[in-house]
MOPAC internal coordinates of N, CA, C and O (Angstrom, degrees):
PM7 1SCF
backbone

  N    0.0000 0     0.00 0     0.00 0    0    0    0
  C    1.4482 1     0.00 0     0.00 0    1    0    0
  C    1.5209 1   108.53 1     0.00 0    2    1    0
  O    1.2310 1   119.72 1   -75.29 1    3    2    1
  N    1.2921 1   118.14 1   104.71 1    3    2    1
  C    1.4723 1   121.12 1  -172.82 1    5    3    2
  C    1.5189 1   114.73 1   -67.27 1    6    5    3
  O    1.2310 1   119.10 1   155.73 1    7    6    5
  N    1.3422 1   119.32 1   -24.27 1    7    6    5
  C    1.4587 1   120.94 1  -176.94 1    9    7    6
  C    1.5216 1   113.21 1   -83.53 1   10    9    7
  O    1.2310 1   119.67 1   166.33 1   11   10    9
  N    1.3179 1   118.23 1   -13.67 1   11   10    9
  C    1.4633 1   121.32 1  -177.59 1   13   11   10
  C    1.5253 1   109.45 1   -81.03 1   14   13   11
  O    1.2310 1   119.86 1   -50.59 1   15   14   13
  N    1.3013 1   117.88 1   129.41 1   15   14   13
  C    1.4639 1   122.70 1   178.81 1   17   15   14
  C    1.5222 1   112.52 1   -94.21 1   18   17   15
  O    1.2310 1   119.93 1   164.79 1   19   18   17
  N    1.3325 1   117.75 1   -15.21 1   19   18   17
  C    1.4435 1   121.58 1  -179.78 1   21   19   18
  C    1.5104 1   110.32 1   174.18 1   22   21   19
  O    1.2310 1   121.15 1     6.07 1   23   22   21
  N    1.3296 1   115.41 1  -173.93 1   23   22   21
  C    1.4544 1   120.70 1   179.71 1   25   23   22
  C    1.5262 1   108.11 1  -144.42 1   26   25   23
  O    1.2310 1   121.00 1   -33.27 1   27   26   25
  N    1.3319 1   115.69 1   146.73 1   27   26   25
  C    1.4534 1   120.47 1   177.55 1   29   27   26
  C    1.5260 1   107.94 1  -127.12 1   30   29   27
  O    1.2310 1   120.68 1   -52.82 1   31   30   29
  N    1.3331 1   116.30 1   127.18 1   31   30   29
  C    1.4535 1   122.25 1   175.77 1   33   31   30
  C    1.5182 1   107.30 1  -108.16 1   34   33   31
  O    1.2310 1   121.06 1   -52.27 1   35   34   33
  N    1.3378 1   115.58 1   127.73 1   35   34   33
  C    1.4559 1   119.10 1  -174.95 1   37   35   34
  C    1.5179 1   110.54 1  -125.44 1   38   37   35
  O    1.2310 1   121.38 1   -47.38 1   39   38   37
  N    1.3471 1   114.96 1   132.62 1   39   38   37
  C    1.4467 1   121.93 1   173.24 1   41   39   38
  C    1.5161 1   109.46 1  -102.61 1   42   41   39
  O    1.2310 1   120.69 1    14.49 1   43   42   41
  N    1.3248 1   116.28 1  -165.51 1   43   42   41
  C    1.4627 1   119.94 1  -179.53 1   45   43   42
  C    1.5282 1   111.92 1   -67.75 1   46   45   43
  O    1.2310 1   120.55 1   142.33 1   47   46   45
  N    1.3351 1   116.55 1   -37.67 1   47   46   45
  C    1.4667 1   118.05 1  -176.53 1   49   47   46
  C    1.5233 1   113.46 1  -129.92 1   50   49   47
  O    1.2310 1   119.94 1  -172.50 1   51   50   49
  N    1.3188 1   117.72 1     7.50 1   51   50   49
  C    1.4639 1   119.28 1  -179.55 1   53   51   50
  C    1.5239 1   109.42 1  -148.97 1   54   53   51
  O    1.2310 1   121.24 1   -13.68 1   55   54   53
  N    1.3226 1   115.23 1   166.32 1   55   54   53
  C    1.4514 1   120.64 1   177.92 1   57   55   54
  C    1.5229 1   109.33 1  -152.57 1   58   57   55
  O    1.2310 1   120.85 1   -19.69 1   59   58   57
  N    1.3149 1   115.99 1   160.31 1   59   58   57
  C    1.4564 1   122.41 1   173.47 1   61   59   58
  C    1.5304 1   107.31 1  -139.74 1   62   61   59
  O    1.2310 1   120.77 1   -40.81 1   63   62   61
  N    1.3246 1   116.14 1   139.19 1   63   62   61
  C    1.4558 1   121.62 1  -179.94 1   65   63   62
  C    1.5207 1   108.66 1  -125.47 1   66   65   63
  O    1.2310 1   120.66 1   -40.51 1   67   66   65
  N    1.3189 1   116.35 1   139.49 1   67   66   65
  C    1.4577 1   122.31 1   178.83 1   69   67   66
  C    1.5252 1   109.08 1  -127.79 1   70   69   67
  O    1.2310 1   120.34 1   -46.69 1   71   70   69
  N    1.3372 1   116.95 1   133.31 1   71   70   69
  C    1.4546 1   119.39 1   175.06 1   73   71   70
  C    1.5261 1   109.88 1   -81.25 1   74   73   71
  O    1.2310 1   120.41 1    -7.09 1   75   74   73
  N    1.3256 1   116.83 1   172.91 1   75   74   73
  C    1.4599 1   121.87 1  -174.82 1   77   75   74
  C    1.5328 1   111.99 1   -59.10 1   78   77   75
  O    1.2310 1   119.98 1   138.30 1   79   78   77
  N    1.3259 1   117.63 1   -41.70 1   79   78   77
  C    1.4681 1   120.47 1  -179.75 1   81   79   78
  C    1.5218 1   111.44 1   -65.49 1   82   81   79
  O    1.2310 1   120.10 1   140.01 1   83   82   81
  N    1.3363 1   117.42 1   -39.99 1   83   82   81
  C    1.4647 1   121.07 1   179.90 1   85   83   82
  C    1.5287 1   110.70 1   -67.81 1   86   85   83
  O    1.2310 1   120.06 1   142.57 1   87   86   85
  N    1.3378 1   117.48 1   -37.43 1   87   86   85
  C    1.4616 1   120.64 1   177.33 1   89   87   86
  C    1.5204 1   109.75 1   -62.04 1   90   89   87
  O    1.2310 1   120.42 1   136.00 1   91   90   89
  N    1.3215 1   116.80 1   -44.00 1   91   90   89
  C    1.4682 1   121.09 1   178.22 1   93   91   90
  C    1.5247 1   110.44 1   -61.03 1   94   93   91
  O    1.2310 1   120.55 1   136.90 1   95   94   93
  N    1.3362 1   116.55 1   -43.10 1   95   94   93
  C    1.4645 1   120.96 1   178.87 1   97   95   94
  C    1.5292 1   111.27 1   -61.82 1   98   97   95
  O    1.2310 1   120.23 1   134.44 1   99   98   97
  N    1.3329 1   117.17 1   -45.56 1   99   98   97
  C    1.4670 1   121.46 1  -178.92 1  101   99   98
  C    1.5254 1   110.45 1   -64.20 1  102  101   99
  O    1.2310 1   119.89 1   136.95 1  103  102  101
  N    1.3267 1   117.81 1   -43.05 1  103  102  101
  C    1.4639 1   120.36 1   179.28 1  105  103  102
  C    1.5261 1   111.40 1   -64.69 1  106  105  103
  O    1.2310 1   119.92 1   139.15 1  107  106  105
  N    1.3323 1   117.76 1   -40.85 1  107  106  105
  C    1.4672 1   120.73 1   176.55 1  109  107  106
  C    1.5188 1   110.93 1   -64.25 1  110  109  107
  O    1.2310 1   120.12 1   137.06 1  111  110  109
  N    1.3302 1   117.37 1   -42.94 1  111  110  109
  C    1.4605 1   121.62 1   178.46 1  113  111  110
  C    1.5218 1   110.50 1   -61.12 1  114  113  111
  O    1.2310 1   120.10 1   135.27 1  115  114  113
  N    1.3399 1   117.42 1   -44.73 1  115  114  113
  C    1.4664 1   121.26 1   179.75 1  117  115  114
  C    1.5168 1   110.87 1   -62.30 1  118  117  115
  O    1.2310 1   120.06 1   139.02 1  119  118  117
  N    1.3236 1   117.49 1   -40.98 1  119  118  117
  C    1.4623 1   120.78 1   178.93 1  121  119  118
  C    1.5262 1   110.51 1   -63.72 1  122  121  119
  O    1.2310 1   120.12 1   140.71 1  123  122  121
  N    1.3309 1   117.37 1   -39.29 1  123  122  121
  C    1.4620 1   120.74 1  -179.41 1  125  123  122
  C    1.5209 1   112.46 1   -67.80 1  126  125  123
  O    1.2310 1   119.47 1   142.60 1  127  126  125
  N    1.3486 1   118.61 1   -37.40 1  127  126  125
  C    1.4599 1   118.83 1  -178.87 1  129  127  126
  C    1.5200 1   111.59 1   -77.38 1  130  129  127
  O    1.2310 1   119.87 1   164.59 1  131  130  129
  N    1.3428 1   117.86 1   -15.41 1  131  130  129
  C    1.4530 1   120.88 1   177.55 1  133  131  130
  C    1.5260 1   111.89 1   -84.33 1  134  133  131
  O    1.2310 1   119.96 1   168.07 1  135  134  133
  N    1.3261 1   117.68 1   -11.93 1  135  134  133
  C    1.4589 1   121.98 1   179.43 1  137  135  134
  C    1.5213 1   109.31 1   -65.93 1  138  137  135
  O    1.2310 1   119.24 1   -56.36 1  139  138  137
  N    1.3405 1   119.06 1   123.64 1  139  138  137
  C    1.4685 1   120.29 1  -176.57 1  141  139  138
  C    1.5154 1   114.57 1   -71.48 1  142  141  139
  O    1.2310 1   119.34 1   170.80 1  143  142  141
  N    1.3246 1   118.87 1    -9.20 1  143  142  141
  C    1.4599 1   120.39 1   179.55 1  145  143  142
  C    1.5165 1   111.37 1    73.78 1  146  145  143
  O    1.2310 1   119.69 1    39.09 1  147  146  145
  N    1.3329 1   118.20 1  -140.91 1  147  146  145
  C    1.4651 1   120.56 1  -174.87 1  149  147  146
  C    1.5254 1   114.26 1   -69.39 1  150  149  147
  O    1.2310 1   119.06 1   166.87 1  151  150  149
  N    1.3182 1   119.40 1   -13.13 1  151  150  149
  C    1.4521 1   120.14 1   174.52 1  153  151  150
  C    1.5106 1   114.81 1   109.88 1  154  153  151
  O    1.2310 1   118.82 1   160.09 1  155  154  153
  N    1.3074 1   119.85 1   -19.91 1  155  154  153
  C    1.4618 1   122.56 1   179.13 1  157  155  154
  C    1.5162 1   109.70 1  -117.91 1  158  157  155
  O    1.2310 1   119.81 1   -37.84 1  159  158  157
  N    1.3158 1   117.97 1   142.16 1  159  158  157
  C    1.4714 1   119.41 1   174.60 1  161  159  158
  C    1.5274 1   109.30 1   -73.46 1  162  161  159
  O    1.2310 1   120.28 1   -83.11 1  163  162  161
  N    1.3029 1   117.07 1    96.89 1  163  162  161
  C    1.4635 1   121.70 1  -170.04 1  165  163  162
  C    1.5256 1   113.16 1   -69.29 1  166  165  163
  O    1.2310 1   119.61 1   146.44 1  167  166  165
  N    1.3233 1   118.35 1   -33.56 1  167  166  165
  C    1.4596 1   119.66 1  -175.92 1  169  167  166
  C    1.5285 1   113.05 1   -63.49 1  170  169  167
  O    1.2310 1   118.42 1   131.29 1  171  170  169
  N    1.3351 1   120.61 1   -48.71 1  171  170  169
  C    1.4660 1   118.92 1   177.73 1  173  171  170
  C    1.5196 1   112.77 1   -64.52 1  174  173  171
  O    1.2310 1   119.98 1   142.26 1  175  174  173
  N    1.3171 1   117.63 1   -37.74 1  175  174  173
  C    1.4668 1   120.45 1   178.48 1  177  175  174
  C    1.5173 1   109.76 1   -64.12 1  178  177  175
  O    1.2310 1   120.10 1   136.46 1  179  178  177
  N    1.3190 1   117.42 1   -43.54 1  179  178  177
  C    1.4584 1   121.34 1   179.21 1  181  179  178
  C    1.5231 1   111.20 1   -63.64 1  182  181  179
  O    1.2310 1   120.00 1   138.52 1  183  182  181
  N    1.3349 1   117.60 1   -41.48 1  183  182  181
  C    1.4671 1   120.82 1   178.75 1  185  183  182
  C    1.5257 1   110.75 1   -62.66 1  186  185  183
  O    1.2310 1   119.95 1   138.34 1  187  186  185
  N    1.3191 1   117.71 1   -41.66 1  187  186  185
  C    1.4654 1   120.86 1   178.13 1  189  187  186
  C    1.5266 1   111.57 1   -65.98 1  190  189  187
  O    1.2310 1   120.50 1   140.76 1  191  190  189
  N    1.3180 1   116.64 1   -39.24 1  191  190  189
  C    1.4696 1   119.78 1   177.90 1  193  191  190
  C    1.5275 1   111.14 1   -62.88 1  194  193  191
  O    1.2310 1   120.30 1   135.26 1  195  194  193
  N    1.3113 1   117.03 1   -44.74 1  195  194  193
  C    1.4608 1   120.67 1   179.88 1  197  195  194
  C    1.5203 1   110.28 1   -63.96 1  198  197  195
  O    1.2310 1   120.39 1   133.45 1  199  198  197
  N    1.3348 1   116.86 1   -46.55 1  199  198  197
  C    1.4655 1   120.15 1   179.85 1  201  199  198
  C    1.5237 1   111.10 1   -61.64 1  202  201  199
  O    1.2310 1   120.37 1   137.58 1  203  202  201
  N    1.3106 1   116.90 1   -42.42 1  203  202  201
  C    1.4662 1   120.33 1   178.82 1  205  203  202
  C    1.5149 1   112.72 1   -64.16 1  206  205  203
  O    1.2310 1   120.46 1   137.29 1  207  206  205
  N    1.3202 1   116.72 1   -42.71 1  207  206  205
  C    1.4704 1   120.24 1   179.10 1  209  207  206
  C    1.5262 1   110.97 1   -64.20 1  210  209  207
  O    1.2310 1   119.93 1   138.37 1  211  210  209
  N    1.3156 1   117.74 1   -41.63 1  211  210  209
  C    1.4647 1   119.94 1   179.06 1  213  211  210
  C    1.5221 1   110.35 1   -65.66 1  214  213  211
  O    1.2310 1   120.24 1   137.59 1  215  214  213
  N    1.3189 1   117.15 1   -42.41 1  215  214  213
  C    1.4586 1   120.46 1  -177.82 1  217  215  214
  C    1.5226 1   111.56 1   -66.47 1  218  217  215
  O    1.2310 1   120.35 1   133.88 1  219  218  217
  N    1.3191 1   116.93 1   -46.12 1  219  218  217
  C    1.4639 1   120.09 1  -174.03 1  221  219  218
  C    1.5232 1   114.17 1   -85.93 1  222  221  219
  O    1.2310 1   119.59 1   146.76 1  223  222  221
  N    1.3169 1   118.39 1   -33.24 1  223  222  221
  C    1.4601 1   120.25 1  -172.36 1  225  223  222
  C    1.5162 1   114.54 1  -115.69 1  226  225  223
  O    1.2310 1   119.53 1   172.79 1  227  226  225
  N    1.2892 1   118.50 1    -7.21 1  227  226  225
  C    1.4562 1   120.78 1   178.56 1  229  227  226
  C    1.5150 1   112.74 1    81.49 1  230  229  227
  O    1.2310 1   121.26 1    13.02 1  231  230  229
  N    1.3231 1   115.19 1  -166.98 1  231  230  229
  C    1.4612 1   121.87 1  -172.81 1  233  231  230
  C    1.5193 1   113.91 1   -74.39 1  234  233  231
  O    1.2310 1   119.35 1   168.18 1  235  234  233
  N    1.3043 1   118.84 1   -11.82 1  235  234  233
  C    1.4724 1   121.07 1  -177.68 1  237  235  234
  C    1.5290 1   111.40 1   -65.00 1  238  237  235
  O    1.2310 1   120.72 1   146.37 1  239  238  237
  N    1.3173 1   116.23 1   -33.63 1  239  238  237
  C    1.4555 1   120.45 1  -173.81 1  241  239  238
  C    1.5254 1   112.39 1   -84.36 1  242  241  239
  O    1.2310 1   119.84 1   169.25 1  243  242  241
  N    1.3180 1   117.91 1   -10.75 1  243  242  241
  C    1.4676 1   120.27 1  -175.27 1  245  243  242
  C    1.5299 1   111.41 1   -59.11 1  246  245  243
  O    1.2310 1   119.85 1   141.48 1  247  246  245
  N    1.3134 1   117.88 1   -38.52 1  247  246  245
  C    1.4680 1   120.32 1   178.47 1  249  247  246
  C    1.5165 1   112.12 1   -60.42 1  250  249  247
  O    1.2310 1   120.43 1   135.91 1  251  250  249
  N    1.3311 1   116.77 1   -44.09 1  251  250  249
  C    1.4690 1   120.06 1   178.90 1  253  251  250
  C    1.5238 1   111.13 1   -66.42 1  254  253  251
  O    1.2310 1   120.45 1   139.22 1  255  254  253
  N    1.3240 1   116.74 1   -40.78 1  255  254  253
  C    1.4669 1   120.28 1  -179.87 1  257  255  254
  C    1.5298 1   110.07 1   -66.15 1  258  257  255
  O    1.2310 1   120.50 1   139.39 1  259  258  257
  N    1.3239 1   116.66 1   -40.61 1  259  258  257
  C    1.4608 1   119.61 1   178.02 1  261  259  258
  C    1.5273 1   110.65 1   -62.46 1  262  261  259
  O    1.2310 1   120.20 1   141.09 1  263  262  261
  N    1.3207 1   117.23 1   -38.91 1  263  262  261
  C    1.4669 1   120.67 1   178.09 1  265  263  262
  C    1.5247 1   110.85 1   -64.91 1  266  265  263
  O    1.2310 1   120.39 1   138.09 1  267  266  265
  N    1.3199 1   116.86 1   -41.91 1  267  266  265
  C    1.4694 1   120.65 1   177.86 1  269  267  266
  C    1.5257 1   110.22 1   -63.81 1  270  269  267
  O    1.2310 1   120.67 1   137.72 1  271  270  269
  N    1.3354 1   116.32 1   -42.28 1  271  270  269
  C    1.4673 1   120.22 1   178.90 1  273  271  270
  C    1.5256 1   110.44 1   -61.27 1  274  273  271
  O    1.2310 1   120.38 1   138.30 1  275  274  273
  N    1.3209 1   116.89 1   -41.70 1  275  274  273
  C    1.4543 1   120.93 1   178.91 1  277  275  274
  C    1.5251 1   111.28 1   -63.27 1  278  277  275
  O    1.2310 1   120.70 1   136.27 1  279  278  277
  N    1.3259 1   116.27 1   -43.73 1  279  278  277
  C    1.4645 1   120.27 1   179.51 1  281  279  278
  C    1.5249 1   110.60 1   -63.52 1  282  281  279
  O    1.2310 1   120.34 1   137.47 1  283  282  281
  N    1.3354 1   116.96 1   -42.53 1  283  282  281
  C    1.4646 1   120.18 1   179.08 1  285  283  282
  C    1.5286 1   110.42 1   -64.31 1  286  285  283
  O    1.2310 1   120.28 1   137.31 1  287  286  285
  N    1.3235 1   117.08 1   -42.69 1  287  286  285
  C    1.4570 1   120.75 1  -179.24 1  289  287  286
  C    1.5188 1   111.39 1   -63.97 1  290  289  287
  O    1.2310 1   120.31 1   132.02 1  291  290  289
  N    1.3207 1   117.01 1   -47.98 1  291  290  289
  C    1.4604 1   120.54 1  -179.76 1  293  291  290
  C    1.5270 1   109.91 1   -65.16 1  294  293  291
  O    1.2310 1   120.40 1   138.87 1  295  294  293
  N    1.3254 1   116.84 1   -41.13 1  295  294  293
  C    1.4673 1   119.91 1   177.80 1  297  295  294
  C    1.5134 1   111.96 1   -61.63 1  298  297  295
  O    1.2310 1   120.49 1   139.80 1  299  298  297
  N    1.3264 1   116.66 1   -40.20 1  299  298  297
  C    1.4628 1   120.34 1   178.61 1  301  299  298
  C    1.5214 1   110.52 1   -65.97 1  302  301  299
  O    1.2310 1   120.00 1   138.40 1  303  302  301
  N    1.3478 1   117.61 1   -41.60 1  303  302  301
  C    1.4524 1   120.08 1   178.84 1  305  303  302
  C    1.5309 1   111.10 1   -63.31 1  306  305  303
  O    1.2310 1   120.36 1   138.97 1  307  306  305
  N    1.3350 1   116.93 1   -41.03 1  307  306  305
  C    1.4700 1   120.56 1   178.28 1  309  307  306
  C    1.5165 1   110.13 1   -65.34 1  310  309  307
  O    1.2310 1   120.67 1   138.09 1  311  310  309
  N    1.3514 1   116.33 1   -41.91 1  311  310  309
  C    1.4589 1   120.49 1   178.37 1  313  311  310
  C    1.5124 1   111.21 1   -61.71 1  314  313  311
  O    1.2310 1   120.40 1   133.97 1  315  314  313
  N    1.3393 1   116.84 1   -46.03 1  315  314  313
  C    1.4687 1   121.27 1  -179.16 1  317  315  314
  C    1.5213 1   111.01 1   -64.28 1  318  317  315
  O    1.2310 1   120.17 1   140.38 1  319  318  317
  N    1.3298 1   117.29 1   -39.62 1  319  318  317
  C    1.4522 1   120.77 1  -178.08 1  321  319  318
  C    1.5287 1   111.81 1   -68.28 1  322  321  319
  O    1.2310 1   120.24 1   151.01 1  323  322  321
  N    1.3235 1   117.14 1   -28.99 1  323  322  321
  C    1.4538 1   120.02 1  -177.26 1  325  323  322
  C    1.5243 1   112.60 1   -82.85 1  326  325  323
  O    1.2310 1   119.89 1   169.53 1  327  326  325
  N    1.3223 1   117.82 1   -10.47 1  327  326  325
  C    1.4742 1   119.84 1  -178.95 1  329  327  326
  C    1.4941 1   111.16 1  -112.90 1  330  329  327
  O    1.2310 1   120.10 1   180.00 1  331  330  329

């Protein structure tokens, strides 16, 4: 709505007001956090992989799993930054 300069929400004892630029920022932020990303919840899958590797293969595999976790984390950060 181009004619609106802002919005004010008022409760019984408090209120909050947002100007047009802040409303745009909040809506953009909300849209970005709703983006599902790559499609899989990577953190639980990664935790299960690490736990499984430790249980079945012992401490030798922890270095490889940590490297994979680092690659996934950095890749996710690069992916998020590019979108």
